[in-house]
KOLSELO-789194 format. One record per residue (C-alpha): residue in three letters; residue number from 1; x, y, z. Coordinates in Angstrom, 3 decimals, decimal comma, m for minus. Layout:
# residues N
<kedo residu="ALA" num="NUM" u="X" v="Y" w="Z"/>
...
END
This chain:
# residues 130
<kedo residu="UNK" num="1" u="m16,028" v="5,798" w="m0,371"/>
<kedo residu="UNK" num="2" u="m13,132" v="5,788" w="m2,834"/>
<kedo residu="UNK" num="3" u="m9,540" v="6,588" w="m2,032"/>
<kedo residu="UNK" num="4" u="m6,999" v="7,670" w="m4,617"/>
<kedo residu="UNK" num="5" u="m3,312" v="7,267" w="m5,362"/>
<kedo residu="UNK" num="6" u="m2,065" v="9,931" w="m7,762"/>
<kedo residu="UNK" num="7" u="0,975" v="11,277" w="m9,584"/>
<kedo residu="UNK" num="8" u="1,575" v="14,963" w="m10,267"/>
<kedo residu="UNK" num="9" u="4,102" v="16,412" w="m12,693"/>
<kedo residu="UNK" num="10" u="5,615" v="19,521" w="m11,133"/>
<kedo residu="UNK" num="11" u="6,747" v="22,638" w="m13,005"/>
<kedo residu="UNK" num="12" u="10,389" v="21,520" w="m12,739"/>
<kedo residu="UNK" num="13" u="9,555" v="18,180" w="m14,408"/>
<kedo residu="UNK" num="14" u="9,770" v="16,137" w="m11,213"/>
<kedo residu="UNK" num="15" u="6,976" v="13,865" w="m9,990"/>
<kedo residu="UNK" num="16" u="5,053" v="13,929" w="m6,730"/>
<kedo residu="UNK" num="17" u="3,147" v="10,853" w="m5,557"/>
<kedo residu="UNK" num="18" u="0,364" v="11,028" w="m2,982"/>
<kedo residu="UNK" num="19" u="m2,944" v="9,569" w="m1,850"/>
<kedo residu="UNK" num="20" u="m6,224" v="11,138" w="m0,760"/>
<kedo residu="UNK" num="21" u="m9,934" v="10,531" w="m0,305"/>
<kedo residu="UNK" num="22" u="m10,907" v="13,685" w="m2,256"/>
<kedo residu="UNK" num="23" u="m8,850" v="13,852" w="m5,438"/>
<kedo residu="UNK" num="24" u="m10,132" v="17,093" w="m6,988"/>
<kedo residu="UNK" num="25" u="m9,943" v="18,917" w="m3,659"/>
<kedo residu="UNK" num="26" u="m6,397" v="17,682" w="m2,997"/>
<kedo residu="UNK" num="27" u="m5,191" v="18,698" w="m6,469"/>
<kedo residu="UNK" num="28" u="m6,672" v="22,152" w="m5,852"/>
<kedo residu="UNK" num="29" u="m4,775" v="22,354" w="m2,557"/>
<kedo residu="UNK" num="30" u="m1,506" v="21,475" w="m4,295"/>
<kedo residu="UNK" num="31" u="m2,218" v="23,952" w="m7,097"/>
<kedo residu="UNK" num="32" u="m3,053" v="26,840" w="m4,758"/>
<kedo residu="UNK" num="33" u="m0,073" v="26,242" w="m2,466"/>
<kedo residu="UNK" num="34" u="m2,198" v="25,310" w="0,564"/>
<kedo residu="UNK" num="35" u="m0,035" v="22,237" w="1,132"/>
<kedo residu="UNK" num="36" u="3,446" v="23,151" w="2,347"/>
<kedo residu="UNK" num="37" u="6,270" v="20,942" w="1,221"/>
<kedo residu="UNK" num="38" u="7,469" v="19,507" w="m2,045"/>
<kedo residu="UNK" num="39" u="4,838" v="20,817" w="m4,465"/>
<kedo residu="UNK" num="40" u="4,547" v="24,272" w="m2,881"/>
<kedo residu="UNK" num="41" u="7,645" v="25,602" w="m4,646"/>
<kedo residu="UNK" num="42" u="7,129" v="23,535" w="m7,809"/>
<kedo residu="UNK" num="43" u="3,784" v="24,903" w="m8,997"/>
<kedo residu="UNK" num="44" u="1,930" v="24,669" w="m11,211"/>
<kedo residu="UNK" num="45" u="1,378" v="20,942" w="m10,969"/>
<kedo residu="UNK" num="46" u="m0,438" v="18,681" w="m13,419"/>
<kedo residu="UNK" num="47" u="m2,300" v="15,499" w="m12,562"/>
<kedo residu="UNK" num="48" u="m0,780" v="12,857" w="m14,858"/>
<kedo residu="UNK" num="49" u="m2,097" v="9,611" w="m13,324"/>
<kedo residu="UNK" num="50" u="m4,624" v="8,544" w="m10,712"/>
<kedo residu="UNK" num="51" u="m6,233" v="5,308" w="m9,606"/>
<kedo residu="UNK" num="52" u="m9,084" v="4,758" w="m7,180"/>
<kedo residu="UNK" num="53" u="m9,071" v="2,096" w="m4,465"/>
<kedo residu="UNK" num="54" u="m11,763" v="0,774" w="m2,115"/>
<kedo residu="UNK" num="55" u="m9,691" v="1,451" w="1,017"/>
<kedo residu="UNK" num="56" u="m7,204" v="4,007" w="2,293"/>
<kedo residu="UNK" num="57" u="m4,726" v="1,223" w="3,023"/>
<kedo residu="UNK" num="58" u="m4,701" v="0,073" w="m0,615"/>
<kedo residu="UNK" num="59" u="m4,244" v="3,655" w="m1,861"/>
<kedo residu="UNK" num="60" u="m1,405" v="4,181" w="0,624"/>
<kedo residu="UNK" num="61" u="0,260" v="0,924" w="m0,433"/>
<kedo residu="UNK" num="62" u="0,091" v="2,002" w="m4,089"/>
<kedo residu="UNK" num="63" u="1,553" v="5,414" w="m3,180"/>
<kedo residu="UNK" num="64" u="4,439" v="3,831" w="m1,299"/>
<kedo residu="UNK" num="65" u="5,120" v="1,377" w="m4,092"/>
<kedo residu="UNK" num="66" u="5,145" v="4,049" w="m6,808"/>
<kedo residu="UNK" num="67" u="7,386" v="6,300" w="m4,699"/>
<kedo residu="UNK" num="68" u="9,965" v="3,515" w="m4,819"/>
<kedo residu="UNK" num="69" u="9,877" v="3,304" w="m8,606"/>
<kedo residu="UNK" num="70" u="12,400" v="4,792" w="m10,995"/>
<kedo residu="UNK" num="71" u="11,475" v="7,813" w="m13,098"/>
<kedo residu="UNK" num="72" u="11,360" v="5,556" w="m16,169"/>
<kedo residu="UNK" num="73" u="8,865" v="3,228" w="m14,509"/>
<kedo residu="UNK" num="74" u="6,649" v="6,174" w="m13,478"/>
<kedo residu="UNK" num="75" u="6,747" v="7,492" w="m17,057"/>
<kedo residu="UNK" num="76" u="5,719" v="4,077" w="m18,382"/>
<kedo residu="UNK" num="77" u="2,782" v="4,020" w="m15,928"/>
<kedo residu="UNK" num="78" u="1,680" v="7,508" w="m17,004"/>
<kedo residu="UNK" num="79" u="1,915" v="6,556" w="m20,683"/>
<kedo residu="UNK" num="80" u="0,096" v="3,276" w="m20,145"/>
<kedo residu="UNK" num="81" u="3,109" v="1,516" w="m21,695"/>
<kedo residu="UNK" num="82" u="2,573" v="m1,882" w="m20,076"/>
<kedo residu="UNK" num="83" u="5,284" v="m3,565" w="m22,149"/>
<kedo residu="UNK" num="84" u="7,931" v="m1,114" w="m20,906"/>
<kedo residu="UNK" num="85" u="6,566" v="m1,260" w="m17,362"/>
<kedo residu="UNK" num="86" u="6,830" v="m5,045" w="m17,461"/>
<kedo residu="UNK" num="87" u="10,391" v="m4,864" w="m18,788"/>
<kedo residu="UNK" num="88" u="11,407" v="m2,395" w="m16,078"/>
<kedo residu="UNK" num="89" u="9,789" v="m4,594" w="m13,410"/>
<kedo residu="UNK" num="90" u="11,681" v="m7,649" w="m14,692"/>
<kedo residu="UNK" num="91" u="14,947" v="m5,717" w="m14,702"/>
<kedo residu="UNK" num="92" u="14,397" v="m4,891" w="m11,025"/>
<kedo residu="UNK" num="93" u="13,979" v="m8,599" w="m10,295"/>
<kedo residu="UNK" num="94" u="17,464" v="m9,286" w="m11,679"/>
<kedo residu="UNK" num="95" u="19,045" v="m7,593" w="m8,644"/>
<kedo residu="UNK" num="96" u="18,679" v="m8,612" w="m5,019"/>
<kedo residu="UNK" num="97" u="17,806" v="m5,112" w="m3,831"/>
<kedo residu="UNK" num="98" u="18,321" v="m1,599" w="m5,081"/>
<kedo residu="UNK" num="99" u="18,333" v="1,861" w="m3,629"/>
<kedo residu="UNK" num="100" u="15,469" v="4,126" w="m4,642"/>
<kedo residu="UNK" num="101" u="17,574" v="7,207" w="m4,061"/>
<kedo residu="UNK" num="102" u="15,254" v="8,329" w="m1,282"/>
<kedo residu="UNK" num="103" u="16,754" v="6,480" w="1,647"/>
<kedo residu="UNK" num="104" u="14,491" v="3,475" w="1,161"/>
<kedo residu="UNK" num="105" u="15,466" v="0,119" w="m0,247"/>
<kedo residu="UNK" num="106" u="13,031" v="m1,587" w="m2,568"/>
<kedo residu="UNK" num="107" u="13,135" v="m5,354" w="m2,680"/>
<kedo residu="UNK" num="108" u="13,362" v="m6,474" w="m6,256"/>
<kedo residu="UNK" num="109" u="10,364" v="m8,260" w="m7,653"/>
<kedo residu="UNK" num="110" u="7,784" v="m6,946" w="m5,180"/>
<kedo residu="UNK" num="111" u="4,899" v="m6,963" w="m7,623"/>
<kedo residu="UNK" num="112" u="2,251" v="m8,738" w="m5,561"/>
<kedo residu="UNK" num="113" u="m0,214" v="m5,924" w="m4,835"/>
<kedo residu="UNK" num="114" u="m3,466" v="m5,667" w="m6,764"/>
<kedo residu="UNK" num="115" u="m4,549" v="m2,495" w="m8,547"/>
<kedo residu="UNK" num="116" u="m8,099" v="m2,228" w="m9,768"/>
<kedo residu="UNK" num="117" u="m8,351" v="m1,016" w="m13,391"/>
<kedo residu="UNK" num="118" u="m10,509" v="2,076" w="m12,921"/>
<kedo residu="UNK" num="119" u="m8,475" v="4,968" w="m14,396"/>
<kedo residu="UNK" num="120" u="m9,246" v="8,656" w="m14,166"/>
<kedo residu="UNK" num="121" u="m6,568" v="10,477" w="m16,144"/>
<kedo residu="UNK" num="122" u="m4,488" v="7,630" w="m17,544"/>
<kedo residu="UNK" num="123" u="m4,790" v="3,879" w="m17,965"/>
<kedo residu="UNK" num="124" u="m4,772" v="1,876" w="m14,754"/>
<kedo residu="UNK" num="125" u="m1,808" v="m0,187" w="m13,701"/>
<kedo residu="UNK" num="126" u="m2,358" v="m3,863" w="m14,584"/>
<kedo residu="UNK" num="127" u="m2,156" v="m6,395" w="m11,771"/>
<kedo residu="UNK" num="128" u="1,041" v="m7,999" w="m13,047"/>
<kedo residu="UNK" num="129" u="3,046" v="m4,753" w="m13,294"/>
<kedo residu="UNK" num="130" u="3,143" v="m3,473" w="m9,752"/>
END
């Protein structure tokens, strides 16, 4: 069974990051407003990136990691711009820690997780750019 991490672009231009075991069904739930919360008032939403994983834990780890990324880094992932993604990742390593703006602190340089290159909507995230 595959599990998915995904990025949605909301109608206000913001991004929503989530994970699921049934991607098409979950996107339909977001689109129809069945899921209360962030996307409910920001419909319609558009799937802009997704990646499948062999376990729920790996999909959840990818979701958490991407949620800590800057908007610029998310846009580079969506565009498949690995050079920019690499540059943004290196810039994060130049600081000891930075705020993500969401109450979490992301340790700079945490790029150790593995992503398998099996894209659905956009190119997969290479191993060295997480």
